[in-house]
DRENPA-495996 format. One line per field, with one value per atom (N, C-alpha, C, CB): atom name; y, z, x. Coordinates in steps of 0.02 Angstrom, whole numbers, padded with zeros to 5 digits. Glycine has a CB too. Example, Ala and Ser with C-alpha at 12.3 -4.5 7.8 and 13.67 -1.06 7.14 Angstrom:
REM DRENPA-495996
atome = N/CA/C/CB/N/CA/C/CB
Y = -00284/-00225/-00165/-00224/-00112/-00053/00002/-00030
Z = 00390/00390/00390/00452/00354/00357/00394/00286
X = 00660/00615/00660/00565/00642/00684/00645/00704
This chain:
REM DRENPA-495996
atome = N/CA/C/CB/N/CA/C/CB/N/CA/C/CB/N/CA/C/CB/N/CA/C/CB/N/CA/C/CB/N/CA/C/CB/N/CA/C/CB/N/CA/C/CB/N/CA/C/CB/N/CA/C/CB/N/CA/C/CB/N/CA/C/CB/N/CA/C/CB/N/CA/C/CB/N/CA/C/CB/N/CA/C/CB/N/CA/C/CB/N/CA/C/CB/N/CA/C/CB/N/CA/C/CB/N/CA/C/CB/N/CA/C/CB/N/CA/C/CB/N/CA/C/CB/N/CA/C/CB/N/CA/C/CB/N/CA/C/CB/N/CA/C/CB/N/CA/C/CB/N/CA/C/CB/N/CA/C/CB/N/CA/C/CB/N/CA/C/CB/N/CA/C/CB/N/CA/C/CB/N/CA/C/CB/N/CA/C/CB/N/CA/C/CB/N/CA/C/CB/N/CA/C/CB/N/CA/C/CB/N/CA/C/CB/N/CA/C/CB/N/CA/C/CB/N/CA/C/CB/N/CA/C/CB/N/CA/C/CB/N/CA/C/CB/N/CA/C/CB/N/CA/C/CB/N/CA/C/CB/N/CA/C/CB/N/CA/C/CB/N/CA/C/CB/N/CA/C/CB/N/CA/C/CB/N/CA/C/CB/N/CA/C/CB/N/CA/C/CB/N/CA/C/CB/N/CA/C/CB/N/CA/C/CB/N/CA/C/CB/N/CA/C/CB/N/CA/C/CB/N/CA/C/CB/N/CA/C/CB/N/CA/C/CB/N/CA/C/CB/N/CA/C/CB/N/CA/C/CB/N/CA/C/CB/N/CA/C/CB/N/CA/C/CB/N/CA/C/CB/N/CA/C/CB/N/CA/C/CB/N/CA/C/CB
Y = 00704/00682/00606/00681/00578/00538/00498/00546/00521/00490/00416/00538/00362/00324/00314/00272/00270/00239/00169/00259/00143/00088/00084/00043/00042/00053/-00011/00069/00006/-00055/-00062/-00045/-00133/-00131/-00151/-00157/-00148/-00173/-00184/-00119/-00236/-00263/-00198/-00275/-00145/-00096/-00044/-00072/-00020/00038/00027/00026/00083/00079/00135/00104/00142/00181/00189/00139/00253/00258/00274/00295/00242/00248/00267/00195/00332/00334/00266/00391/00234/00184/00213/00111/00140/00149/00098/00152/00076/00008/-00052/00013/-00102/-00152/-00192/-00188/-00197/-00254/-00215/-00341/-00157/-00125/-00160/-00092/-00214/-00257/-00282/-00298/-00281/-00329/-00295/-00387/-00215/-00175/-00116/-00162/-00079/-00026/00019/-00014/00032/00080/00155/00092/00175/00252/00255/00308/00207/00209/00208/00150/00227/00215/00172/00284/00117/00082/00020/00071/-00020/-00062/-00121/-00056/-00160/-00208/-00222/-00206/-00171/-00199/-00205/-00159/-00242/-00262/-00213/-00323/-00178/-00107/-00119/-00080/-00076/-00067/-00030/-00031/00002/00047/00087/00081/00155/00205/00246/00238/00299/00377/00392/00417/00445/00472/00477/00516/00489/00465/00420/00463/00356/00299/00273/00263/00306/00297/00306/00335/00383/00398/00358/00455/00345/00305/00233/00293/00209/00129/00150/00073/00195/00234/00234/00285/00269/00279/00202/00339/00154/00095/00057/00061/00060/00041/00072/00046/00131/00158/00128/00220/00134/00120/00038/00133/-00018/-00069/-00056/-00102/-00034/-00050/-00025/-00010/00055/00055/00031/00111/-00025/-00085/-00115/-00139/-00137/-00229/-00189/-00264/-00110/-00091/-00106/-00025/-00065/-00042/-00108/00027/-00195/-00253/-00293/-00286/-00262/-00297/-00265/-00302/-00319/-00288/-00255/-00314/-00219/-00184/-00226/-00147/-00269/-00330/-00365/-00388/-00380/-00381/-00329/-00380/-00285/-00222/-00213/-00151/-00236/-00241/-00275/-00253/-00328/-00393/-00380/-00477/-00352/-00344/-00300/-00316/-00246/-00210/-00206/-00175/-00281/-00325/-00318/-00320/-00280/-00274/-00343/-00180/-00367/-00407/-00369/-00475/-00348/-00327/-00375/-00299/-00371/-00408/-00371/-00493/-00371/-00324/-00351/-00327
Z = 00045/-00032/-00021/-00045/-00093/-00088/-00137/-00084/-00149/-00179/-00136/-00189/-00183/-00162/-00208/-00130/-00166/-00201/-00203/-00158/-00264/-00245/-00247/-00276/-00205/-00202/-00227/-00124/-00289/-00329/-00295/-00409/-00294/-00290/-00343/-00244/-00367/-00427/-00407/-00491/-00407/-00374/-00320/-00454/-00328/-00297/-00293/-00339/-00297/-00333/-00292/-00444/-00260/-00241/-00298/-00146/-00284/-00342/-00316/-00410/-00337/-00307/-00351/-00258/-00378/-00418/-00395/-00450/-00428/-00418/-00436/-00457/-00395/-00421/-00404/-00391/-00415/-00416/-00383/-00480/-00332/-00308/-00363/-00258/-00360/-00409/-00378/-00435/-00338/-00328/-00277/-00288/-00290/-00274/-00226/-00328/-00247/-00214/-00160/-00239/-00132/-00103/-00059/-00154/-00053/-00012/-00010/-00055/00069/00065/00056/00125/00004/-00031/-00001/-00085/-00017/00006/00058/-00054/00137/00209/00250/00229/00289/00347/00396/00386/00379/00423/00401/00429/00485/00496/00488/00558/00483/00469/00377/00511/00344/00289/00223/00271/00195/00151/00130/00088/00107/00091/00000/00158/-00029/-00093/-00113/-00118/-00072/-00083/-00027/-00117/-00039/00043/00020/00070/00083/00080/00061/00145/00044/00041/00124/00014/00163/00234/00255/00275/00222/00243/00175/00238/00130/00085/00113/00032/00138/00157/00204/00175/00244/00309/00264/00366/00227/00200/00171/00150/00121/00111/00144/00119/00226/00260/00286/00311/00304/00329/00257/00360/00204/00153/00150/00091/00148/00150/00211/00146/00288/00341/00325/00413/00308/00295/00233/00274/00206/00147/00173/00069/00223/00240/00303/00235/00331/00382/00325/00418/00299/00223/00214/00120/00190/00161/00200/00146/00256/00309/00350/00368/00334/00358/00309/00379/00253/00207/00192/00145/00158/00128/00067/00138/00054/00018/-00053/00026/-00051/-00085/-00134/-00014/-00053/-00063/-00111/-00005/-00073/-00119/-00172/-00091/-00232/-00286/-00308/-00294/-00295/-00328/-00350/-00249/-00292/-00288/-00331/-00215/-00347/-00405/-00483/-00394/-00491/-00535/-00574/-00583/-00506/-00527/-00477/-00500/-00525/-00464/-00437/-00493/-00385/-00330/-00299/-00269/-00288/-00227/-00192/-00241/-00112/-00071/-00076/00020
X = -01086/-01057/-01094/-00949/-01110/-01130/-01097/-01185/-01014/-00974/-00962/-00915/-00943/-00889/-00860/-00896/-00798/-00724/-00723/-00656/-00680/-00655/-00584/-00681/-00551/-00471/-00447/-00437/-00393/-00361/-00304/-00347/-00283/-00226/-00165/-00227/-00112/-00089/-00007/-00106/-00001/00077/00106/00148/00145/00183/00123/00255/00073/00050/-00046/00066/-00061/-00140/-00163/-00163/-00196/-00261/-00319/-00283/-00361/-00416/-00460/-00416/-00527/-00569/-00646/-00562/-00667/-00735/-00775/-00761/-00838/-00866/-00943/-00839/-00978/-01052/-01067/-01087/-01128/-01138/-01154/-01195/-01104/-01115/-01157/-01058/-01184/-01249/-01297/-01221/-01326/-01355/-01420/-01360/-01448/-01494/-01490/-01504/-01392/-01374/-01309/-01363/-01308/-01241/-01283/-01153/-01261/-01292/-01223/-01343/-01206/-01167/-01137/-01208/-01210/-01209/-01258/-01227/-01255/-01269/-01205/-01313/-01222/-01161/-01187/-01135/-01225/-01235/-01178/-01313/-01160/-01103/-01126/-01069/-01180/-01202/-01209/-01261/-01223/-01232/-01161/-01292/-01163/-01074/-01078/-01051/-01007/-00984/-00955/-00908/-00967/-00949/-00875/-01004/-00879/-00843/-00807/-00876/-00783/-00758/-00793/-00671/-00801/-00804/-00742/-00824/-00721/-00692/-00624/-00738/-00663/-00625/-00597/-00649/-00631/-00633/-00554/-00728/-00561/-00512/-00451/-00520/-00449/-00387/-00360/-00384/-00382/-00371/-00343/-00455/-00379/-00343/-00299/-00381/-00272/-00220/-00148/-00245/-00160/-00111/-00103/-00120/-00146/-00135/-00095/-00211/-00110/-00045/00012/-00058/00038/00082/00117/00069/00089/00127/00154/00080/00115/00129/00207/00057/00172/00246/00303/00245/00302/00365/00383/00386/00350/00368/00410/00297/00378/00408/00455/00355/00468/00534/00585/00541/00573/00634/00650/00608/00605/00625/00668/00570/00678/00717/00788/00678/00824/00876/00911/00898/00959/00956/00937/01011/00960/00981/00903/01016/00862/00799/00748/00784/00755/00714/00742/00709/00794/00815/00781/00864/00791/00774/00664/00803/00655/00562/00565/00513/00620/00603/00604/00624/00636/00655/00737/00598/00772/00853/00878/00899/00936/00987/01044/01025/01031/01094/01142/01066/01198/01203/01269/01212/01240/01287/01375/01255
């Protein structure tokens, strides 16, 4: 599988897009060498990044109050 993917973060969202190496002269997009800069993620790596993102998001949501949660969503709510 030669596809590589980019992860796009936008506000409270995470998305996965199929991509190509943006700097083919400067990176090893389709190689497994850890010493080379990466332009994207393999499907397995992307899955791990999504898991990490959602784990951090859950920890954050558990640490804030209901009022803070509502304010983050653009609502004004007071306990």
